[in-house]
N, C-alpha and C positions, 0 to 999 in steps of 0.2 A: 786246739782252740775252736774248732768248728762246732763242737758240742755246746759251747757257751752262747753261740749266736742263735737268736730266735728266728725261726723260719718264716713267721708271718710278718716280719718287719720288711716291708717293701717301700721303696721310694716311689712317691706318686708325683706326677707333674703338677707344678704349682701355676696358678693363674696370676695375672699381674697384681690383683688385689691382695692375694696371699703373700706374695713376695714383698710388696710395699709394707704390709703390716709387720712382717718379720724384720725388715730393715729399719723402718721408721716409726713403728708403733701405729696406733689408730689414726685414721684420716679425719681431718676436720673439713668443713665446707669450703675452705680455700684451695683444696687439692682436688683435682678432677682428672680423669683420664680422657684424652682426646684421641680419636682415631683419625689419622692423617691419610690422605689419598697417596697412592704410589708416586714416587718422584718421576718427573718427566725429564727428558734429555735436556741437558744444560745448553747445548748448542748443536746445530747440525753441521757436520763436517762438509766443507766445500769440495774437498777432493780426498780420495783415498791415497794411501802410500804408493800403491801401484800406479795410479794416475799421475802422481807427482813424478815418479821415476820415469815414466813414459814421456812426459812433457820435457823433462830434463834431457833425456836422450835426443828428443827431437830438436831441442835448442842447440845441443852440441853438434848434431849432424848438419844443421843449417848454417853453421859458421863458415866463413870463408877460409880457404886453406892458408892464406898468409896470416890470419889471426892465430892459427894454431902454432906456426913455427916462429913468429916474431916474439922476442922476449919483451916483457913489460918494461917500459922506460919511465923513469921518474920525472 
């Protein structure tokens, strides 16, 4: 079947305008392409996972010995 394939048919990259035209037909003036700036971080993390783990260990180490052995009473 390779002999039926034309050798000069190559896929070319399509730009956004060509893709839109293939999917939706011609554009009218109500459709325009807008370039958006890159997204910024949504929030800044207050602490990393390692910092949270370290602080948790510090809290455990700071507890009194009787808090460790006494069962929780309702």
